DRENSE-834409 format. One line per field, with one value per residue (C-alpha): chain; residue in three letters; x, y, z; residue number from 1. Coordinates in Angstrom, 2 decimals, always signed. Example, Ala and Ser with C-alpha at 12.3 -4.5 7.8 and 13.67 -1.06 7.14 Angstrom:
<lumros>
chain <- c(A, A)
resn <- c(ALA, SER)
u <- c(+12.30, +13.67)
v <- c(-4.50, -1.06)
w <- c(+7.80, +7.14)
resi <- c(1, 2)
</lumros>
This chain:
<lumros>
chain <- c(A, A, A, A, A, A, A, A, A, A, A, A, A, A, A, A, A, A, A, A, A, A, A, A, A, A, A, A, A, A, A, A, A, A, A, A, A, A, A, A, A, A, A, A, A, A, A, A, A, A, A, A, A, A, A, A, A, A, A, A, A, A, A, A, A, A, A, A, A, A, A, A, A, A, A, A)
resn <- c(UNK, UNK, UNK, UNK, UNK, UNK, UNK, UNK, UNK, UNK, UNK, UNK, UNK, UNK, UNK, UNK, UNK, UNK, UNK, UNK, UNK, UNK, UNK, UNK, UNK, UNK, UNK, UNK, UNK, UNK, UNK, UNK, UNK, UNK, UNK, UNK, UNK, UNK, UNK, UNK, UNK, UNK, UNK, UNK, UNK, UNK, UNK, UNK, UNK, UNK, UNK, UNK, UNK, UNK, UNK, UNK, UNK, UNK, UNK, UNK, UNK, UNK, UNK, UNK, UNK, UNK, UNK, UNK, UNK, UNK, UNK, UNK, UNK, UNK, UNK, UNK)
u <- c(+4.69, +6.13, +5.15, +3.40, +6.36, +10.12, +12.27, +15.29, +18.35, +21.14, +19.00, +20.56, +19.33, +22.10, +22.26, +24.49, +25.35, +25.26, +26.51, +25.17, +21.55, +19.26, +16.24, +13.99, +16.41, +19.17, +16.85, +15.98, +19.64, +20.73, +17.82, +18.67, +22.34, +21.41, +19.01, +21.73, +23.52, +20.38, +17.13, +15.19, +16.60, +14.25, +15.60, +14.45, +16.09, +15.84, +17.05, +16.93, +19.41, +21.33, +20.57, +19.83, +18.39, +18.78, +17.44, +19.59, +21.58, +24.39, +27.65, +27.77, +30.90, +29.19, +26.22, +28.42, +30.54, +27.48, +26.19, +29.61, +29.96, +26.65, +28.32, +27.19, +30.02, +29.28, +30.68, +32.47)
v <- c(-25.37, -25.02, -27.55, -26.40, -27.37, -27.13, -30.17, -29.12, -31.08, -31.92, -31.76, -34.05, -35.40, -34.81, -35.68, -33.81, -34.79, -31.45, -31.01, -28.65, -28.27, -28.32, -26.09, -24.35, -21.44, -23.84, -25.39, -21.96, -20.85, -24.00, -23.72, -20.08, -20.98, -23.58, -21.18, -18.53, -20.89, -22.10, -20.21, -23.01, -25.77, -28.01, -28.43, -30.90, -30.78, -33.60, -32.17, -35.56, -37.19, -34.11, -34.92, -32.27, -33.45, -31.06, -31.22, -28.88, -28.57, -26.83, -28.59, -30.47, -28.55, -25.17, -26.22, -27.74, -24.59, -22.35, -24.52, -24.53, -20.74, -20.41, -22.13, -25.73, -28.12, -30.68, -34.15, -35.88)
w <- c(-22.93, -19.44, -16.83, -13.69, -11.53, -11.70, -11.11, -9.14, -10.06, -7.63, -4.49, -1.93, +1.37, +3.88, +7.57, +10.00, +13.57, +15.35, +18.90, +21.54, +20.44, +23.46, +22.82, +20.33, +20.09, +19.02, +16.43, +15.03, +14.93, +13.06, +10.63, +9.90, +9.41, +6.79, +5.09, +4.92, +2.52, +0.72, +1.35, -0.40, +1.82, +3.77, +7.32, +9.98, +13.41, +15.96, +19.27, +21.03, +18.65, +17.51, +13.88, +11.31, +8.00, +5.09, +1.56, -0.48, -3.68, -1.78, -0.91, +2.38, +3.41, +2.97, +5.09, +7.82, +7.91, +8.34, +11.20, +12.90, +12.51, +14.36, +17.31, +16.85, +15.98, +13.29, +13.99, +11.12)
resi <- c(1, 2, 3, 4, 5, 6, 7, 8, 9, 10, 11, 12, 13, 14, 15, 16, 17, 18, 19, 20, 21, 22, 23, 24, 25, 26, 27, 28, 29, 30, 31, 32, 33, 34, 35, 36, 37, 38, 39, 40, 41, 42, 43, 44, 45, 46, 47, 48, 49, 50, 51, 52, 53, 54, 55, 56, 57, 58, 59, 60, 61, 62, 63, 64, 65, 66, 67, 68, 69, 70, 71, 72, 73, 74, 75, 76)
</lumros>
């Protein structure tokens, strides 16, 4: 019997320090960049602190690269 939910393995909580985000458009662009790598990712953007929290099974490097390619540098 299959359970009513699927447990996703390897989902990690990752926090990125993203530079240059100032408005809702920036938030949307960063969110879409993350979702281009992992459509199932959960993304929370805090414009005031520049932090982007991501729940995803994808590699940190792939997510950071997608954000940077959107024009928002990711601090190390």
